[in-house]
Each structure stands twice: as structure tokens, then as C-alpha cells.
C-alpha positions, 0 to 999 in steps of 0.5 A: 474487506481489508485494504492495505496501503503500501507506499512505494519504497525510497526512490532516486530523485529526478525528472520525470517524476513517473520514471524515478526508479528505486535506489538501493535502500528502496530495493531493500525496503521493498524486499523486506516488506514483500517478505512480510506481506507474502507471509501474511496476505491471503492468496486471493489478494487483488494487487493494484499498482500505480503505473509509476516506475517506483511503484511497479518496482516496489510491487515486483518484489512480491513476485505476485501478479498485479494490475497497473491502474491509472487511477493510482498515479501520483496525482490521483485522489483518495476517492479515485483510489477507493473506487478502484479498490471497490472500498468497502464492498470488495469481497477480497483483500486489496493491496494498493501500491501508491503515493503520498499524499493520497495514501495518507489522506485515505488513511485519515478518511477511513480511520478518523473520518477526517480530511487531513494529510497523514504521512505514510513513510516510504516503504511502509504499509497501513492495513485497514479493515472494514467490518459491517456492524449491523444495518446502519453502522460500518466500522473501519479500523487499523489492523497494522502499521509495518515499517520495513526496517522492523522486518528482520530478513530470514537469513538474519533470523537464522544467525 
């Protein structure tokens, strides 16, 4: 199973927290990351999104169908998010669009086996893969960490 953690792009400040929308920089971050993801995600990828406005707007940049999931809200736990993704038993790639600190905590748990608050920057993705290695050994490893500022838009590549 592949699990992709996508932290929402940069959002405006304000209250209520769940209603905060992406700012101009966040819309650019979401668009760049969506371009990279669309080129690299399998067609059958399941996309689960927090119901917060900023995560919905981040996911909408993909132009793919996604499902809002209440267990991905800003105050969710890593355990609830992993259960929603059916980690590690899902047969399909799962993309989670969510929030800190839970996404960073998931990365720490899966990659290092630690309960720590790792930081995932706004708009970044962490792609984690899980492979079974024999009857008793499971293995999770980091396939990629991608930041939107390193993705060159197609129109700039053409020059």
C-alpha cells in the first residue's frame, strides 16, 4: 500500500478555523502539487479529504473525485486517519489531504516507529509505502517528499 500525506496549502488567518480559505500563495502551491500528483498518482487512487475549507480547496486543485471524511478534521488523531485510510491493508493508493500535527505524527509513527511531532510544511506531500516482507516483518519506507516550490509549472518549462 502507498499512503500519501498532503498537508493543505497556505491559508488565510482567522476564525473559525475550519472556514479558513487558501490565500494566493496557497492556491499556487495547491496547483503546482496537483500537477505533480496527477502525473504520478495511479488512476485508482482513493482520495480522502478533511472537511475544512482549506483542505477541500487544496484537493479541488487535483480535478479528481474525492471524499470528505470527518475523521480527517483538524483535531483528528493519527490512529483515526490511519483507520480511515485502511493502513496498511488497502489494496489501492490512498491520498490524505489533512492537517498538522496529525500528518507529521503519522509520518513519525510509520517511518521511524516513534511518537513524535514531525513537521510537514504547508503544501508538501510525504509519500510512504508499505511492503510486507515475509510472514512476520512489515516494512514502511519513505518514497518521496515533495515541496511545491520545487515543481516547475509546465508553462515555465517550455520557456
